[in-house]
C-alpha positions as CSV (number, residue, x, y, z in Angstrom):
1,L,76.4,84.6,130.4
2,T,78.2,86.3,133.6
3,P,76.2,89.2,134.5
4,P,78.0,92.6,134.1
5,R,77.3,93.2,137.7
6,Q,79.5,90.1,138.8
7,R,82.3,91.0,136.9
8,L,81.8,94.8,138.5
9,L,81.7,93.1,142.0
10,T,84.8,90.8,142.0
11,Q,87.0,93.8,141.0
12,F,86.5,94.4,144.8
13,T,89.2,92.1,145.4
14,S,92.1,94.6,144.5
15,L,91.1,96.9,147.1
16,P,92.0,97.0,150.9
17,Q,89.2,95.6,153.0
18,G,87.5,94.5,149.8
19,V,86.0,91.5,150.3
20,K,85.1,92.2,153.7
21,F,82.9,94.9,152.3
22,L,81.5,92.7,150.1
23,V,80.3,90.1,153.2
24,D,79.1,93.1,154.9
25,L,77.1,94.0,152.0
26,R,75.6,90.3,151.5
27,A,74.5,90.8,155.3
28,D,72.7,94.0,154.6
29,A,71.0,92.5,152.1
30,L,69.9,89.3,153.8
31,R,69.1,92.1,156.7
32,F,66.4,94.1,154.0
33,R,65.4,91.4,151.8
34,K,61.9,91.3,153.0
35,E,61.7,95.0,152.7
36,A,63.3,95.5,149.5
37,P,63.2,91.7,147.7
38,E,64.7,93.6,144.3
39,L,68.3,92.8,146.4
40,A,67.5,89.0,146.5
41,I,69.6,88.9,142.9
42,L,72.5,90.7,144.6
43,E,72.6,88.9,147.6
44,A,72.6,85.6,145.3
45,D,75.3,86.7,143.1
46,L,77.5,87.3,146.0
47,E,77.0,84.1,147.6
48,D,77.6,82.5,143.8
49,I,80.7,84.1,144.2
50,F,80.9,83.2,147.8
51,V,81.1,79.9,147.1
52,S,84.3,79.5,145.1
53,W,86.0,82.5,147.2
54,F,85.7,80.6,150.2
55,D,86.8,77.0,149.5
56,V,87.8,75.6,152.1
57,G,91.3,74.9,150.3
58,F,92.2,78.6,150.4
59,L,91.3,79.0,153.8
60,E,93.8,79.0,156.7
61,L,93.6,77.4,160.1
62,Q,95.3,78.9,162.9
63,R,95.6,78.7,166.6
64,I,94.7,81.6,168.5
65,T,96.2,82.3,171.7
66,W,96.8,85.2,173.8
67,N,99.8,86.5,172.5
68,S,98.0,87.1,169.2
69,P,97.1,90.6,168.2
70,A,95.2,92.6,170.5
71,A,92.7,93.3,167.4
72,L,91.8,89.9,166.8
73,L,91.3,89.0,170.6
74,E,88.4,91.6,170.7
75,K,87.0,89.7,167.6
76,L,86.5,86.8,169.7
77,I,85.0,88.5,172.5
78,A,82.6,90.1,170.1
79,Y,81.3,86.8,168.1
80,E,81.3,84.4,170.6
81,A,77.9,82.7,170.3
82,V,77.4,80.0,172.7
83,H,79.3,81.4,175.8
84,A,79.6,85.2,176.3
85,I,83.0,86.1,177.2
86,E,82.5,88.2,179.6
87,S,85.5,90.0,180.8
88,W,89.6,89.6,179.1
89,D,90.6,87.4,182.3
90,D,87.4,85.3,181.1
91,L,89.4,85.2,177.1
92,R,92.5,84.5,178.8
93,N,91.1,81.6,180.8
94,R,89.8,80.1,177.3
95,L,93.4,80.9,175.9
96,D,95.1,79.4,178.6
97,A,97.9,76.0,178.9
98,D,94.8,73.6,178.9
99,R,92.3,75.1,176.3
100,R,92.9,75.8,172.5
101,C,91.1,78.1,170.2
102,Y,91.2,77.6,166.4
103,A,89.9,79.5,163.9
104,F,89.6,79.5,160.0
105,F,90.8,82.8,158.2
106,H,90.7,83.6,154.6
107,P,93.7,85.7,152.9
108,R,91.8,88.4,152.3
109,M,90.3,89.0,155.4
110,P,93.9,88.3,157.7
111,L,92.2,89.5,161.2
112,E,88.4,88.1,160.7
113,P,88.4,84.9,161.9
114,L,85.1,83.1,159.5
115,I,84.7,80.4,162.4
116,F,86.5,79.4,165.5
117,V,86.1,76.9,168.1
118,E,87.3,77.0,171.5
119,V,88.6,73.4,173.1
120,A,88.8,72.7,177.0
121,L,91.5,69.5,177.5
122,V,90.6,67.3,180.3
123,K,90.0,64.1,182.0
124,G,86.9,62.5,180.6
125,I,84.3,63.5,178.4
126,A,82.9,66.7,180.5
127,G,78.9,66.9,181.1
128,N,78.7,70.6,182.7
129,G,79.8,73.5,181.1
130,Q,80.2,75.5,184.4
131,P,83.4,74.2,185.4
132,L,85.4,74.3,181.9
133,L,84.5,78.1,181.8
134,D,85.2,78.6,185.9
135,Q,88.2,81.2,185.9
136,S,88.8,79.4,189.8
137,Q,89.1,75.8,188.4
138,P,93.3,74.6,188.3
139,V,95.2,74.3,185.3
140,L,95.3,71.1,184.1
141,D,99.1,70.0,182.0
142,A,97.7,69.3,178.8
143,K,100.0,66.0,178.5
144,E,97.6,64.9,181.3
145,A,94.4,65.1,179.8
146,D,93.0,61.9,177.7
147,S,90.1,64.4,176.4
148,A,89.4,67.1,173.7
149,I,86.2,68.8,174.5
150,F,84.7,71.4,171.8
151,Y,82.5,73.6,174.1
152,S,81.5,76.7,171.5
153,I,81.6,77.1,167.8
154,S,80.7,80.7,166.5
155,N,80.2,81.6,163.4
156,T,81.2,85.4,162.7
157,Q,80.1,86.6,159.1
158,V,76.7,86.9,158.7
159,G,77.4,87.4,155.2
160,L,79.0,84.3,155.0
161,R,75.1,82.5,155.8
162,G,74.9,79.0,154.0
163,I,79.1,78.8,153.1
164,S,79.9,75.5,155.1
165,F,83.4,75.2,156.4
166,G,82.5,74.1,160.0
167,N,82.7,70.4,159.4
168,F,86.3,71.0,158.0
169,L,87.2,72.8,160.7
170,I,86.5,70.4,163.1
171,K,88.2,67.2,161.2
172,R,91.5,69.9,160.7
173,V,91.3,70.8,164.6
174,V,91.0,66.8,165.8
175,D,94.1,66.3,163.3
176,D,96.3,69.2,164.7
177,L,95.6,68.0,168.0
178,S,96.0,64.3,167.1
179,R,99.5,65.7,165.9
180,D,100.0,67.4,168.9
181,L,98.7,65.7,171.6
182,P,98.9,61.9,171.1
183,N,97.4,61.3,174.7
184,L,94.2,62.2,173.5
185,K,92.2,59.5,173.1
186,Q,88.5,61.3,173.2
187,F,87.2,63.6,170.7
188,S,83.8,65.1,171.8
189,T,81.6,68.4,172.0
190,L,79.7,69.7,175.3
191,S,77.0,71.0,172.8
192,P,73.5,73.2,173.7
193,I,70.0,72.0,172.3
194,P,68.9,75.4,171.1
195,G,65.5,74.1,169.3
196,F,64.6,71.5,172.3
197,R,62.1,73.9,174.9
198,K,60.6,75.4,171.8
199,W,59.9,72.0,170.1
200,L,58.2,71.0,173.8
201,D,56.0,73.8,173.5
202,E,54.8,73.2,170.4
203,A,54.1,69.4,171.3
204,V,52.3,70.3,174.1
205,G,50.2,72.6,172.6
206,K,49.7,70.2,169.6
207,G,48.4,67.3,172.3
208,T,51.2,65.2,171.0
209,P,50.6,61.7,173.0
210,D,53.2,60.0,175.4
211,L,54.9,63.0,176.1
212,V,54.9,62.2,180.0
213,T,54.5,58.6,180.8
214,A,52.2,57.2,183.7
215,D,55.5,57.1,186.1
216,G,56.5,60.7,185.3
217,R,53.1,62.0,186.1
218,E,52.5,60.2,189.7
219,A,56.0,61.6,190.3
220,L,55.4,65.1,189.2
221,G,52.4,65.1,191.0
222,Q,53.9,63.6,194.2
223,A,56.1,66.7,193.8
224,L,54.1,69.3,193.4
225,G,51.2,68.1,195.6
226,H,48.5,67.7,192.9
227,R,47.5,65.9,190.2
228,F,49.7,66.9,187.3
229,S,48.9,66.7,183.5
230,K,51.2,67.4,180.7
231,G,49.8,71.0,180.0
232,E,51.2,72.3,183.2
233,L,54.6,71.3,181.4
234,P,55.8,74.3,179.6
235,G,54.4,76.7,182.8
236,L,56.5,74.6,185.0
237,L,59.8,75.3,183.0
238,K,59.3,78.7,182.1
239,D,59.4,79.1,185.8
240,Y,63.2,79.0,186.3
241,A,62.8,78.3,190.2
242,W,62.2,74.2,189.9
243,V,66.2,74.2,189.4
244,E,66.3,74.7,193.2
245,N,63.2,72.5,193.9
246,K,65.2,69.0,194.7
247,P,61.7,67.0,194.8
248,L,61.0,68.9,191.5
249,A,63.9,68.4,189.5
250,D,64.6,64.7,190.4
251,A,60.9,64.5,188.9
252,L,61.3,66.2,186.4
253,R,64.7,64.5,185.1
254,P,63.6,60.9,184.0
255,V,60.7,63.5,182.0
256,L,63.0,65.6,180.3
257,L,65.7,63.4,179.5
258,R,63.1,61.1,178.3
259,L,61.8,63.9,176.2
260,G,65.2,65.2,174.9
261,A,66.1,62.3,173.6
262,R,63.0,61.9,171.3
263,Y,63.7,65.7,170.4
264,L,67.6,64.1,169.4
265,L,66.8,60.8,167.5
266,A,63.1,61.5,166.5
267,V,62.3,64.5,165.7
268,E,62.6,65.7,162.2
269,E,62.4,68.5,159.8
270,N,62.7,68.6,155.9
271,G,64.0,64.8,156.7
272,K,66.8,65.8,159.3
273,P,67.1,66.5,162.7
274,R,64.7,69.7,163.2
275,D,67.8,70.6,166.2
276,P,70.5,72.8,164.0
277,V,73.1,71.7,166.1
278,A,72.2,67.9,165.7
279,R,72.0,68.5,162.0
280,F,75.7,69.8,162.2
281,H,77.7,67.4,164.0
282,L,75.3,64.2,162.8
283,S,76.4,65.1,159.2
284,N,80.2,65.7,159.9
285,G,80.3,61.8,161.4
286,A,79.7,62.6,164.8
287,S,77.4,60.3,167.2
288,V,75.2,61.3,169.9
289,H,77.0,59.6,172.7
290,R,75.1,60.9,175.9
291,L,72.7,63.5,177.4
292,N,73.6,65.5,180.1
293,W,71.4,66.9,183.2
294,L,71.6,70.5,183.7
295,G,74.6,70.9,182.1
296,D,73.9,74.3,181.3
297,R,72.2,75.9,184.2
298,S,72.5,79.6,182.3
299,R,69.5,81.3,182.0
300,N,69.7,81.1,178.4
301,G,70.8,77.3,178.8
302,L,67.2,77.1,180.6
303,K,65.4,79.1,178.4
304,Q,66.7,76.8,174.9
305,A,66.8,73.3,176.9
306,A,65.7,73.1,180.4
307,G,69.3,72.9,181.1
308,L,70.0,70.1,178.8
309,M,73.1,69.5,176.6
310,V,74.7,67.3,174.5
311,N,78.0,65.5,173.8
312,Y,78.2,64.4,170.4
313,L,81.5,62.0,169.7
314,Y,83.9,61.9,167.2
315,R,85.8,58.8,166.9
316,L,88.2,58.5,164.3
317,D,87.4,54.9,163.3
318,D,83.6,56.1,162.5
319,I,83.5,59.4,161.5
320,D,83.5,58.4,157.5
321,Q,80.9,56.0,158.1
322,N,78.7,57.6,159.9
323,H,78.5,60.6,157.6
324,E,77.7,58.4,154.7
325,R,74.8,56.4,156.5
326,F,73.4,59.8,158.0
327,V,73.7,61.4,154.2
328,R,71.9,58.6,152.6
329,D,69.5,57.3,154.7
330,G,69.4,60.0,157.5
331,T,70.6,57.0,160.0
332,I,71.4,58.9,163.3
333,A,75.0,57.2,165.2
334,A,73.6,57.4,169.0
335,A,75.1,55.5,172.0
336,G,72.9,52.5,173.6
337,E,72.5,55.4,176.6
338,V,71.0,57.6,174.7
339,G,68.3,55.2,172.9
340,G,67.7,53.4,175.8
341,L,66.4,56.8,177.5
342,G,63.2,56.3,176.0
343,D,62.7,53.5,178.2
344,L,62.5,56.2,181.1
């Protein structure tokens, strides 16, 4: 029952860069699928092949350092999807003694990272991304750190869309760090909330009730100098000047934290959390630990999530239980602090 075309495709594995060629071929098929629907069969065949070829048992976990090949370091700069790497100095800072970078590789694509994660070794759980990326910050002795912060996870190959190995990467990295640095007690992400603003704009447009409490409306009215209506919220956030307006930012803080908690804990799509980053970490067994006000003041951070960031905590003793409950009935593990934000 195996189509002859699949037998043809598997012969590419014997050619130099043959596997990479097929991965790029599927990326092209995905890109042109609407214009050429007949490519759907080829794309589906390649996905079936990749499920077995890129099984996590065949992948190699490697730590990337400043001494790694320059060609590989250039790939990190090109593939970074969360916090753009601005220069070689920026990259060097992310590979310093108090940083770690790990990636999964396939034996047939030795210089092509499939997915990589950047880790900061710090004291306490970080709630702001800027200090982690600040090149002027002093380098911390890794043995003095008590927390590992996963602040960027990037999938690199469009042609492997739908082939999931990110969950295995995080668990392998946690194991590796625990073994090398037993002083580490907490493993947490500092993650974006990429769908928050889009959901909020949609909710306002639909007239969703209870988006802003009476206290929130009163505080925003005082900060703006006129009666506030929730319909103003999208336009207010679109103008990033509100960040520098302290009275307005103070009034927006409880409103946005409350809505951010609702979005992460209650807004679903097809029975799962709507936010893709939340789905990823919660299905891996993490818990929603803390929402961080203005954790990302970059233009992209304000555009996607009004500056909000979230910590997903990987507590080793709870990972399996959290994963099972999430998969079984959609239960989201969350700290009481996050759940209580709904009372603001």
